DOFINU-7120 format. One record per atom (N, C-alpha, C, CB): x, y, z negated; atom name; residue number from 1; residue in one letter. Coordinates in steps of 0.001 Angstrom, whole numbers, plus 500000, padded with zeros to 6 digits. Glycine has a CB too. Example, Ala and Ser with C-alpha at 12.3 -4.5 7.8 and 13.67 -1.06 7.14 Angstrom:
! DOFINU-7120
+--------+--------+--------+------+-----+------+
|     xx |     yy |     zz | atom | seq | type |
+--------+--------+--------+------+-----+------+
| 513190 | 494310 | 492200 |    N |   1 |    A |
| 512300 | 495500 | 492200 |   CA |   1 |    A |
| 513200 | 496700 | 492200 |    C |   1 |    A |
| 511308 | 495527 | 490954 |   CB |   1 |    A |
| 512850 | 497750 | 492920 |    N |   2 |    S |
| 513670 | 498940 | 492860 |   CA |   2 |    S |
| 512900 | 500030 | 492130 |    C |   2 |    S |
| 514084 | 499402 | 494275 |   CB |   2 |    S |
+--------+--------+--------+------+-----+------+
This chain:
! DOFINU-7120
+--------+--------+--------+------+-----+------+
|     xx |     yy |     zz | atom | seq | type |
+--------+--------+--------+------+-----+------+
| 942021 | 289139 | 383952 |    N |   1 |    M |
| 942831 | 289514 | 385088 |   CA |   1 |    M |
| 942639 | 291014 | 385335 |    C |   1 |    M |
| 942454 | 288672 | 386350 |   CB |   1 |    M |
| 943737 | 291738 | 385532 |    N |   2 |    P |
| 943606 | 293178 | 385771 |   CA |   2 |    P |
| 942962 | 293456 | 387123 |    C |   2 |    P |
| 944976 | 293859 | 385695 |   CB |   2 |    P |
| 942327 | 294609 | 387262 |    N |   3 |    P |
| 941697 | 294949 | 388541 |   CA |   3 |    P |
| 942726 | 294987 | 389680 |    C |   3 |    P |
| 940981 | 296306 | 388434 |   CB |   3 |    P |
| 942260 | 294658 | 390872 |    N |   4 |    A |
| 943110 | 294735 | 392056 |   CA |   4 |    A |
| 943478 | 296186 | 392324 |    C |   4 |    A |
| 942405 | 294115 | 393286 |   CB |   4 |    A |
| 944611 | 296375 | 392978 |    N |   5 |    K |
| 945078 | 297737 | 393256 |   CA |   5 |    K |
| 944885 | 298138 | 394706 |    C |   5 |    K |
| 946534 | 297867 | 392892 |   CB |   5 |    K |
| 944627 | 297166 | 395591 |    N |   6 |    T |
| 944464 | 297486 | 397009 |   CA |   6 |    T |
| 943262 | 296742 | 397567 |    C |   6 |    T |
| 945738 | 297130 | 397807 |   CB |   6 |    T |
| 942778 | 297243 | 398687 |    N |   7 |    E |
| 941664 | 296581 | 399369 |   CA |   7 |    E |
| 942063 | 295163 | 399782 |    C |   7 |    E |
| 941220 | 297397 | 400608 |   CB |   7 |    E |
| 943274 | 294989 | 400250 |    N |   8 |    T |
| 943750 | 293667 | 400662 |   CA |   8 |    T |
| 943739 | 292700 | 399490 |    C |   8 |    T |
| 945160 | 293760 | 401254 |   CB |   8 |    T |
| 944120 | 293173 | 398326 |    N |   9 |    E |
| 944101 | 292314 | 397139 |   CA |   9 |    E |
| 942672 | 291914 | 396783 |    C |   9 |    E |
| 944764 | 293027 | 395946 |   CB |   9 |    E |
| 941734 | 292864 | 396881 |    N |  10 |    W |
| 940324 | 292539 | 396622 |   CA |  10 |    W |
| 939826 | 291488 | 397609 |    C |  10 |    W |
| 939446 | 293809 | 396710 |   CB |  10 |    W |
| 940187 | 291664 | 398889 |    N |  11 |    E |
| 939764 | 290698 | 399911 |   CA |  11 |    E |
| 940276 | 289300 | 399588 |    C |  11 |    E |
| 940261 | 291131 | 401300 |   CB |  11 |    E |
| 941532 | 289213 | 399209 |    N |  12 |    G |
| 942113 | 287910 | 398866 |   CA |  12 |    G |
| 941438 | 287281 | 397669 |    C |  12 |    G |
| 943592 | 288049 | 398593 |   CB |  12 |    G |
| 941160 | 288087 | 396671 |    N |  13 |    R |
| 940500 | 287554 | 395476 |   CA |  13 |    R |
| 939099 | 287037 | 395792 |    C |  13 |    R |
| 940426 | 288626 | 394390 |   CB |  13 |    R |
| 938345 | 287794 | 396570 |    N |  14 |    A |
| 936982 | 287369 | 396918 |   CA |  14 |    A |
| 937025 | 286076 | 397725 |    C |  14 |    A |
| 936247 | 288477 | 397717 |   CB |  14 |    A |
| 937947 | 285987 | 398661 |    N |  15 |    S |
| 938071 | 284791 | 399480 |   CA |  15 |    S |
| 938460 | 283586 | 398624 |    C |  15 |    S |
| 939103 | 285011 | 400591 |   CB |  15 |    S |
| 939447 | 283745 | 397755 |    N |  16 |    R |
| 939867 | 282631 | 396883 |   CA |  16 |    R |
| 938741 | 282209 | 395948 |    C |  16 |    R |
| 941107 | 283028 | 396059 |   CB |  16 |    R |
| 937988 | 283180 | 395453 |    N |  17 |    Y |
| 936886 | 282854 | 394544 |   CA |  17 |    Y |
| 935832 | 282004 | 395262 |    C |  17 |    Y |
| 936244 | 284147 | 393986 |   CB |  17 |    Y |
| 935442 | 282432 | 396468 |    N |  18 |    L |
| 934427 | 281688 | 397207 |   CA |  18 |    L |
| 934940 | 280298 | 397572 |    C |  18 |    L |
| 934015 | 282453 | 398475 |   CB |  18 |    L |
| 936186 | 280195 | 398008 |    N |  19 |    K |
| 936752 | 278879 | 398328 |   CA |  19 |    K |
| 936778 | 277971 | 397098 |    C |  19 |    K |
| 938173 | 279033 | 398896 |   CB |  19 |    K |
| 937125 | 278530 | 395952 |    N |  20 |    A |
| 937163 | 277741 | 394715 |   CA |  20 |    A |
| 935769 | 277252 | 394331 |    C |  20 |    A |
| 937762 | 278570 | 393570 |   CB |  20 |    A |
| 934763 | 278124 | 394483 |    N |  21 |    E |
| 933392 | 277715 | 394158 |   CA |  21 |    E |
| 932903 | 276614 | 395106 |    C |  21 |    E |
| 932443 | 278927 | 394224 |   CB |  21 |    E |
| 933255 | 276707 | 396372 |    N |  22 |    L |
| 932892 | 275649 | 397324 |   CA |  22 |    L |
| 933550 | 274334 | 396932 |    C |  22 |    L |
| 933301 | 276041 | 398761 |   CB |  22 |    L |
| 934826 | 274378 | 396614 |    N |  23 |    K |
| 935553 | 273169 | 396228 |   CA |  23 |    K |
| 934988 | 272586 | 394935 |    C |  23 |    K |
| 937052 | 273472 | 396063 |   CB |  23 |    K |
| 934705 | 273448 | 393970 |    N |  24 |    R |
| 934165 | 273005 | 392679 |   CA |  24 |    R |
| 932849 | 272240 | 392875 |    C |  24 |    R |
| 933942 | 274219 | 391741 |   CB |  24 |    R |
| 932081 | 272651 | 393857 |    N |  25 |    R |
| 930774 | 272032 | 394110 |   CA |  25 |    R |
| 930838 | 270978 | 395220 |    C |  25 |    R |
| 929753 | 273106 | 394480 |   CB |  25 |    R |
| 932034 | 270744 | 395762 |    N |  26 |    D |
| 932240 | 269766 | 396834 |   CA |  26 |    D |
| 931348 | 270067 | 398040 |    C |  26 |    D |
| 931964 | 268344 | 396318 |   CB |  26 |    D |
| 931339 | 271334 | 398448 |    N |  27 |    I |
| 930540 | 271789 | 399583 |   CA |  27 |    I |
| 931479 | 272161 | 400719 |    C |  27 |    I |
| 929634 | 272996 | 399191 |   CB |  27 |    I |
| 931240 | 271596 | 401889 |    N |  28 |    T |
| 932069 | 271876 | 403059 |   CA |  28 |    T |
| 931600 | 273156 | 403742 |    C |  28 |    T |
| 932032 | 270694 | 404048 |   CB |  28 |    T |
| 932433 | 273654 | 404656 |    N |  29 |    Y |
| 932048 | 274828 | 405430 |   CA |  29 |    Y |
| 930836 | 274522 | 406306 |    C |  29 |    Y |
| 933220 | 275310 | 406294 |   CB |  29 |    Y |
| 930759 | 273293 | 406829 |    N |  30 |    D |
| 929578 | 272892 | 407613 |   CA |  30 |    D |
| 928319 | 272969 | 406763 |    C |  30 |    D |
| 929752 | 271463 | 408170 |   CB |  30 |    D |
| 928409 | 272452 | 405551 |    N |  31 |    E |
| 927240 | 272468 | 404668 |   CA |  31 |    E |
| 926876 | 273892 | 404278 |    C |  31 |    E |
| 927500 | 271629 | 403411 |   CB |  31 |    E |
| 927873 | 274727 | 404039 |    N |  32 |    L |
| 927588 | 276133 | 403724 |   CA |  32 |    L |
| 926876 | 276796 | 404899 |    C |  32 |    L |
| 928895 | 276899 | 403384 |   CB |  32 |    L |
| 927329 | 276529 | 406117 |    N |  33 |    A |
| 926675 | 277096 | 407307 |   CA |  33 |    A |
| 925207 | 276685 | 407350 |    C |  33 |    A |
| 927396 | 276639 | 408602 |   CB |  33 |    A |
| 924928 | 275401 | 407074 |    N |  34 |    D |
| 923540 | 274926 | 407050 |   CA |  34 |    D |
| 922728 | 275652 | 405986 |    C |  34 |    D |
| 923494 | 273414 | 406800 |   CB |  34 |    D |
| 923296 | 275791 | 404809 |    N |  35 |    R |
| 922579 | 276452 | 403716 |   CA |  35 |    R |
| 922341 | 277931 | 404001 |    C |  35 |    R |
| 923351 | 276297 | 402414 |   CB |  35 |    R |
| 923306 | 278576 | 404657 |    N |  36 |    L |
| 923160 | 280006 | 404957 |   CA |  36 |    L |
| 922048 | 280265 | 405973 |    C |  36 |    L |
| 924480 | 280571 | 405483 |   CB |  36 |    L |
| 921732 | 279291 | 406795 |    N |  37 |    R |
| 920651 | 279471 | 407776 |   CA |  37 |    R |
| 919332 | 279808 | 407083 |    C |  37 |    R |
| 920484 | 278200 | 408633 |   CB |  37 |    R |
| 919138 | 279283 | 405887 |    N |  38 |    R |
| 917915 | 279568 | 405126 |   CA |  38 |    R |
| 917841 | 281026 | 404679 |    C |  38 |    R |
| 917832 | 278656 | 403910 |   CB |  38 |    R |
| 918985 | 281706 | 404729 |    N |  39 |    F |
| 919053 | 283103 | 404299 |   CA |  39 |    F |
| 919255 | 284049 | 405471 |    C |  39 |    F |
| 920172 | 283287 | 403293 |   CB |  39 |    F |
| 918986 | 283557 | 406678 |    N |  40 |    G |
| 919037 | 284421 | 407851 |   CA |  40 |    G |
| 920354 | 284444 | 408593 |    C |  40 |    G |
| 918712 | 285776 | 407453 |   CB |  40 |    G |
| 921320 | 283683 | 408160 |    N |  41 |    Y |
| 922622 | 283627 | 408839 |   CA |  41 |    Y |
| 922588 | 282505 | 409869 |    C |  41 |    Y |
| 923789 | 283407 | 407817 |   CB |  41 |    Y |
| 921923 | 282756 | 410983 |    N |  42 |    K |
| 921679 | 281731 | 412007 |   CA |  42 |    K |
| 922923 | 281381 | 412822 |    C |  42 |    K |
| 920591 | 282197 | 412939 |   CB |  42 |    K |
| 923883 | 282301 | 412926 |    N |  43 |    D |
| 925032 | 282095 | 413804 |   CA |  43 |    D |
| 926280 | 281585 | 413098 |    C |  43 |    D |
| 925357 | 283366 | 414492 |   CB |  43 |    D |
| 926203 | 281333 | 411802 |    N |  44 |    E |
| 927392 | 280874 | 411088 |   CA |  44 |    E |
| 927692 | 279416 | 411427 |    C |  44 |    E |
| 927208 | 281041 | 409568 |   CB |  44 |    E |
| 928963 | 279141 | 411613 |    N |  45 |    T |
| 929440 | 277782 | 411898 |   CA |  45 |    T |
| 930603 | 277488 | 410958 |    C |  45 |    T |
| 929875 | 277624 | 413408 |   CB |  45 |    T |
| 931038 | 276244 | 410978 |    N |  46 |    K |
| 932212 | 275863 | 410196 |   CA |  46 |    K |
| 933387 | 276771 | 410556 |    C |  46 |    K |
| 932577 | 274375 | 410438 |   CB |  46 |    K |
| 933600 | 276980 | 411857 |    N |  47 |    A |
| 934731 | 277793 | 412325 |   CA |  47 |    A |
| 934595 | 279258 | 411914 |    C |  47 |    A |
| 934851 | 277697 | 413843 |   CB |  47 |    A |
| 933388 | 279817 | 412017 |    N |  48 |    S |
| 933228 | 281237 | 411671 |   CA |  48 |    S |
| 933438 | 281456 | 410173 |    C |  48 |    S |
| 931828 | 281743 | 412090 |   CB |  48 |    S |
| 932989 | 280503 | 409371 |    N |  49 |    I |
| 933185 | 280611 | 407922 |   CA |  49 |    I |
| 934670 | 280456 | 407589 |    C |  49 |    I |
| 932344 | 279540 | 407168 |   CB |  49 |    I |
| 935322 | 279485 | 408196 |    N |  50 |    A |
| 936760 | 279287 | 407965 |   CA |  50 |    A |
| 937534 | 280554 | 408328 |    C |  50 |    A |
| 937288 | 278080 | 408787 |   CB |  50 |    A |
| 937197 | 281163 | 409452 |    N |  51 |    N |
| 937880 | 282391 | 409872 |   CA |  51 |    N |
| 937669 | 283520 | 408875 |    C |  51 |    N |
| 937392 | 282823 | 411250 |   CB |  51 |    N |
| 936443 | 283678 | 408399 |    N |  52 |    K |
| 936160 | 284732 | 407418 |   CA |  52 |    K |
| 936998 | 284520 | 406157 |    C |  52 |    K |
| 934652 | 284758 | 407062 |   CB |  52 |    K |
| 937055 | 283274 | 405691 |    N |  53 |    L |
| 937759 | 283000 | 404447 |   CA |  53 |    L |
| 939273 | 283083 | 404609 |    C |  53 |    L |
| 937373 | 281636 | 403927 |   CB |  53 |    L |
| 939783 | 282733 | 405771 |    N |  54 |    V |
| 941222 | 282870 | 406017 |   CA |  54 |    V |
| 941609 | 284339 | 406074 |    C |  54 |    V |
| 941625 | 282160 | 407328 |   CB |  54 |    V |
| 940818 | 285128 | 406787 |    N |  55 |    R |
| 941099 | 286569 | 406892 |   CA |  55 |    R |
| 940828 | 287284 | 405573 |    C |  55 |    R |
| 940254 | 287201 | 408010 |   CB |  55 |    R |
| 939850 | 286769 | 404840 |    N |  56 |    G |
| 939458 | 287437 | 403603 |   CA |  56 |    G |
| 938586 | 288649 | 403840 |    C |  56 |    G |
| 940672 | 287843 | 402835 |   CB |  56 |    G |
| 938158 | 288829 | 405077 |    N |  57 |    T |
| 937323 | 289991 | 405392 |   CA |  57 |    T |
| 935924 | 289520 | 405749 |    C |  57 |    T |
| 937933 | 290824 | 406554 |   CB |  57 |    T |
| 935014 | 289808 | 404849 |    N |  58 |    F |
| 933611 | 289509 | 405085 |   CA |  58 |    F |
| 932795 | 290498 | 404273 |    C |  58 |    F |
| 933261 | 288029 | 404707 |   CB |  58 |    F |
| 931598 | 290820 | 404758 |    N |  59 |    P |
| 930779 | 291809 | 404045 |   CA |  59 |    P |
| 930226 | 291254 | 402726 |    C |  59 |    P |
| 929622 | 292271 | 404935 |   CB |  59 |    P |
| 929942 | 292150 | 401821 |    N |  60 |    A |
| 929380 | 291767 | 400527 |   CA |  60 |    A |
| 928111 | 290932 | 400670 |    C |  60 |    A |
| 929085 | 293005 | 399705 |   CB |  60 |    A |
| 927193 | 291254 | 401614 |    N |  61 |    P |
| 925998 | 290412 | 401731 |   CA |  61 |    P |
| 926331 | 288953 | 402069 |    C |  61 |    P |
| 925073 | 290981 | 402796 |   CB |  61 |    P |
| 927355 | 288724 | 402889 |    N |  62 |    F |
| 927768 | 287345 | 403190 |   CA |  62 |    F |
| 928283 | 286662 | 401925 |    C |  62 |    F |
| 928861 | 287326 | 404294 |   CB |  62 |    F |
| 929086 | 287367 | 401149 |    N |  63 |    F |
| 929627 | 286829 | 399900 |   CA |  63 |    F |
| 928497 | 286453 | 398940 |    C |  63 |    F |
| 930572 | 287852 | 399237 |   CB |  63 |    F |
| 927564 | 287358 | 398751 |    N |  64 |    I |
| 926456 | 287116 | 397825 |   CA |  64 |    I |
| 925553 | 285989 | 398340 |    C |  64 |    I |
| 925634 | 288408 | 397621 |   CB |  64 |    I |
| 925209 | 286018 | 399621 |    N |  65 |    A |
| 924365 | 284964 | 400194 |   CA |  65 |    A |
| 925044 | 283605 | 400066 |    C |  65 |    A |
| 924051 | 285264 | 401675 |   CB |  65 |    A |
| 926340 | 283558 | 400261 |    N |  66 |    S |
| 927074 | 282298 | 400135 |   CA |  66 |    S |
| 927005 | 281774 | 398707 |    C |  66 |    S |
| 928538 | 282481 | 400559 |   CB |  66 |    S |
| 927199 | 282663 | 397736 |    N |  67 |    L |
| 927135 | 282241 | 396339 |   CA |  67 |    L |
| 925738 | 281729 | 395979 |    C |  67 |    L |
| 927526 | 283402 | 395416 |   CB |  67 |    L |
| 924716 | 282429 | 396448 |    N |  68 |    V |
| 923339 | 281982 | 396190 |   CA |  68 |    V |
| 923096 | 280635 | 396880 |    C |  68 |    V |
| 922305 | 283046 | 396687 |   CB |  68 |    V |
| 923565 | 280501 | 398115 |    N |  69 |    A |
| 923351 | 279275 | 398888 |   CA |  69 |    A |
| 923987 | 278058 | 398236 |    C |  69 |    A |
| 923899 | 279441 | 400286 |   CB |  69 |    A |
| 925081 | 278247 | 397517 |    N |  70 |    I |
| 925738 | 277100 | 396886 |   CA |  70 |    I |
| 925303 | 276913 | 395432 |    C |  70 |    I |
| 927248 | 277267 | 396952 |   CB |  70 |    I |
| 924407 | 277771 | 394968 |    N |  71 |    G |
| 923856 | 277602 | 393628 |   CA |  71 |    G |
| 924665 | 278259 | 392525 |    C |  71 |    G |
| 923726 | 276166 | 393333 |   CB |  71 |    G |
| 925489 | 279205 | 392878 |    N |  72 |    C |
| 926282 | 279931 | 391881 |   CA |  72 |    C |
| 925400 | 281037 | 391302 |    C |  72 |    C |
| 927608 | 280525 | 392514 |   CB |  72 |    C |
| 924964 | 280855 | 390071 |    N |  73 |    E |
| 924026 | 281797 | 389472 |   CA |  73 |    E |
| 924709 | 282912 | 388685 |    C |  73 |    E |
| 923080 | 281061 | 388572 |   CB |  73 |    E |
| 925930 | 282674 | 388263 |    N |  74 |    N |
| 926640 | 283671 | 387458 |   CA |  74 |    N |
| 928035 | 283869 | 388019 |    C |  74 |    N |
| 926708 | 283245 | 385968 |   CB |  74 |    N |
| 928449 | 285127 | 388062 |    N |  75 |    V |
| 929798 | 285468 | 388503 |   CA |  75 |    V |
| 930391 | 286375 | 387440 |    C |  75 |    V |
| 929800 | 286160 | 389924 |   CB |  75 |    V |
| 931497 | 285937 | 386888 |    N |  76 |    R |
| 932237 | 286780 | 385948 |   CA |  76 |    R |
| 933249 | 287580 | 386739 |    C |  76 |    R |
| 932937 | 285932 | 384835 |   CB |  76 |    R |
| 933142 | 288874 | 386677 |    N |  77 |    L |
| 934050 | 289719 | 387456 |   CA |  77 |    L |
| 935505 | 289494 | 387057 |    C |  77 |    L |
| 933684 | 291191 | 387280 |   CB |  77 |    L |
| 935751 | 289093 | 385822 |    N |  78 |    D |
| 937114 | 288774 | 385404 |   CA |  78 |    D |
| 937687 | 287584 | 386159 |    C |  78 |    D |
| 937149 | 288496 | 383921 |   CB |  78 |    D |
| 936808 | 286753 | 386730 |    N |  79 |    D |
| 937261 | 285568 | 387478 |   CA |  79 |    D |
| 937622 | 285876 | 388923 |    C |  79 |    D |
| 936190 | 284504 | 387452 |   CB |  79 |    D |
| 937292 | 287078 | 389376 |    N |  80 |    I |
| 937590 | 287435 | 390769 |   CA |  80 |    I |
| 938888 | 288216 | 390812 |    C |  80 |    I |
| 936432 | 288262 | 391402 |   CB |  80 |    I |
+--------+--------+--------+------+-----+------+
């Protein structure tokens, strides 16, 4: 996949990638919120995660922590 050309496109790709990884692992937003608590994200809820993923705007540390929390050990940049 060619690189994104705009920030909005990058945001959409990151959001779709995280949603796909959650679905692939059959992990709900509630379960992700629980798992993120172990990484210091005490205030995350199902609703806050859903909002982040719908908007596509979330910081890189949230993206990385989410991937670690769901057990995603490898990310191919071509897949984002």
